[in-house]
VOFIPA-351334 format. One line per 8 residues: number of its first residue (from 0); their letters; for each residue x, y, z of C-alpha. Coordinates in Angstrom, 2 decimals. Layout:
N
NUM	A	X Y Z ~ ...
//
This chain:
173
0	XXXXXXXX	73.65 23.19 145.10 ~ 76.88 21.73 146.45 ~ 78.83 23.52 149.15 ~ 82.21 24.89 148.00 ~ 85.20 23.01 149.32 ~ 87.85 24.69 151.44 ~ 90.29 24.63 148.50 ~ 87.73 26.40 146.30
8	XXXXXXXX	87.17 29.04 148.99 ~ 90.95 29.47 149.31 ~ 91.29 29.98 145.51 ~ 88.50 32.57 145.58 ~ 90.22 34.38 148.46 ~ 93.55 34.45 146.62 ~ 91.87 35.70 143.43 ~ 90.04 38.41 145.37
16	XXXXXXXX	93.24 39.49 147.10 ~ 95.07 39.66 143.76 ~ 92.28 41.76 142.27 ~ 92.37 44.11 145.23 ~ 96.13 44.46 144.90 ~ 95.78 45.36 141.22 ~ 93.22 48.03 142.07 ~ 95.32 49.36 144.93
24	XXXXXXXX	98.75 49.39 143.30 ~ 97.99 49.71 139.59 ~ 97.36 47.20 136.88 ~ 100.73 46.18 135.53 ~ 104.24 47.56 135.81 ~ 105.13 50.06 133.09 ~ 107.16 48.92 130.11 ~ 110.90 49.41 130.03
32	XXXXXXXX	112.39 52.65 128.71 ~ 112.83 52.76 124.94 ~ 116.17 51.50 123.65 ~ 118.66 54.16 122.62 ~ 122.26 54.57 121.57 ~ 124.53 57.47 120.60 ~ 122.28 58.30 117.59 ~ 119.02 58.61 119.55
40	XXXXXXXX	116.10 56.22 120.04 ~ 116.36 52.94 118.15 ~ 113.56 52.31 115.61 ~ 112.19 55.81 116.11 ~ 111.87 59.06 114.19 ~ 113.81 60.58 117.12 ~ 117.07 59.17 115.76 ~ 119.86 60.67 113.67
48	XXXXXXXX	120.85 58.95 110.43 ~ 124.55 58.58 109.61 ~ 126.56 60.65 108.69 ~ 124.72 63.07 111.01 ~ 125.34 62.73 114.73 ~ 123.03 63.25 117.69 ~ 124.02 66.32 119.67 ~ 121.04 65.87 122.01
56	XXXXXXXX	118.15 63.47 122.45 ~ 115.57 62.90 125.13 ~ 112.05 61.92 126.03 ~ 109.14 63.34 127.95 ~ 105.86 61.66 128.91 ~ 104.46 62.66 125.51 ~ 107.40 63.02 123.12 ~ 110.72 61.71 121.95
64	XXXXXXXX	113.17 64.08 120.32 ~ 116.61 64.06 118.76 ~ 118.66 67.01 117.56 ~ 121.09 65.98 114.83 ~ 124.10 67.76 113.38 ~ 125.14 67.08 109.79 ~ 128.79 67.02 108.69 ~ 128.31 70.52 107.20
72	XXXXXXXX	127.20 71.88 110.60 ~ 123.43 72.09 109.99 ~ 121.07 71.08 112.80 ~ 117.85 69.09 112.45 ~ 115.04 68.55 114.98 ~ 113.43 65.09 114.85 ~ 110.44 64.67 117.13 ~ 107.61 62.23 117.56
80	XXXXXXXX	104.46 62.48 119.68 ~ 104.13 59.12 121.42 ~ 100.33 58.84 121.67 ~ 99.71 58.90 117.93 ~ 103.12 58.71 116.23 ~ 102.86 62.22 114.73 ~ 106.31 63.28 113.49 ~ 108.10 66.55 112.96
88	XXXXXXXX	111.39 66.78 111.11 ~ 112.64 70.31 110.52 ~ 115.71 72.54 110.64 ~ 116.97 73.59 114.06 ~ 119.49 76.00 115.53 ~ 121.83 75.72 118.51 ~ 121.17 78.71 120.75 ~ 124.07 78.01 123.10
96	XXXXXXXX	124.00 76.91 126.71 ~ 122.56 73.53 125.69 ~ 119.41 74.93 124.06 ~ 118.13 73.98 120.60 ~ 115.25 75.66 118.75 ~ 113.16 74.47 115.81 ~ 110.26 76.17 114.07 ~ 107.33 74.70 112.17
104	XXXXXXXX	104.72 77.09 110.84 ~ 103.86 79.31 113.81 ~ 105.08 76.86 116.49 ~ 108.52 77.03 118.10 ~ 110.00 73.95 119.76 ~ 112.70 74.61 122.37 ~ 114.74 71.68 123.67 ~ 116.83 71.86 126.84
112	XXXXXXXX	118.05 69.28 129.34 ~ 115.07 70.23 131.49 ~ 112.14 70.40 129.06 ~ 110.61 70.45 125.60 ~ 108.65 73.70 125.33 ~ 106.23 74.45 122.49 ~ 105.22 78.06 121.98 ~ 103.24 80.09 119.47
120	XXXXXXXX	104.31 83.69 119.70 ~ 104.53 84.50 123.42 ~ 102.04 81.78 124.42 ~ 103.35 78.52 125.91 ~ 101.23 75.79 124.37 ~ 102.95 72.90 126.11 ~ 105.89 72.41 128.44 ~ 106.98 68.82 128.89
128	XXXXXXXX	109.55 67.88 131.53 ~ 112.44 65.75 130.28 ~ 112.37 62.27 131.79 ~ 115.60 61.31 130.05 ~ 118.10 63.58 128.30 ~ 121.45 63.02 126.63 ~ 123.42 66.02 125.44 ~ 124.67 69.35 126.70
136	XXXXXXXX	123.01 70.74 129.80 ~ 122.47 74.43 130.37 ~ 125.11 75.78 132.70 ~ 124.07 77.18 136.03 ~ 126.07 79.39 138.35 ~ 126.68 78.31 141.95 ~ 124.19 79.66 144.48 ~ 126.84 81.85 146.11
144	XXXXXXXX	130.54 82.57 145.57 ~ 132.67 79.68 146.76 ~ 129.69 77.33 146.95 ~ 131.26 75.00 144.39 ~ 129.66 73.58 141.28 ~ 125.92 73.34 140.98 ~ 124.60 69.95 142.12 ~ 124.29 67.34 139.41
152	XXXXXXXX	120.80 66.85 138.09 ~ 119.71 63.25 137.98 ~ 117.74 62.08 135.00 ~ 114.58 60.23 136.05 ~ 114.15 56.83 134.46 ~ 110.37 56.67 134.30 ~ 109.63 53.92 131.77 ~ 108.01 54.68 128.42
160	XXXXXXXX	106.50 52.10 126.13 ~ 108.14 50.84 122.96 ~ 107.97 52.85 119.73 ~ 104.59 53.04 118.07 ~ 104.21 51.36 114.68 ~ 104.10 54.84 113.13 ~ 107.63 55.45 114.46 ~ 109.27 52.27 113.24
168	XXXXX	111.66 52.76 110.37 ~ 112.27 56.44 110.99 ~ 114.90 56.58 108.24 ~ 113.33 59.42 106.27 ~ 115.37 62.57 106.00
//
């Protein structure tokens, strides 16, 4: 058996270091955030079709949502679960203070600038923190009189993968 050359040993060392770095820091960087515009997420169920307009849209680790308003003032919730492309399109209401509510069977979906909350009766089934939100934010009072406006909340930009094939062409009504 021939002895490895110094260049072969160097290549092995570099490959081992790269493998260790992947194990230490994670495999690959996450994909870029999904593309969006004023109507919601492009090529997604979480998008409002013209002539409706998006009054709010956002994403969590698990979901993408859009709340649309038709020209006659009716609201519609359009949500998609990212892991499997499951969709929900149903009527919604604006509850004021930047909150929107939709119901489907026994489940209630509440959308705010902070979270998407799914409840059945009084039980919280899931509460997902908004990673990105566009729309009205719930107002908050200053901590004490004369303290000035509440601090601005920054929207995290944690990347989410591109739309799933089940989402593409979300033009159904």
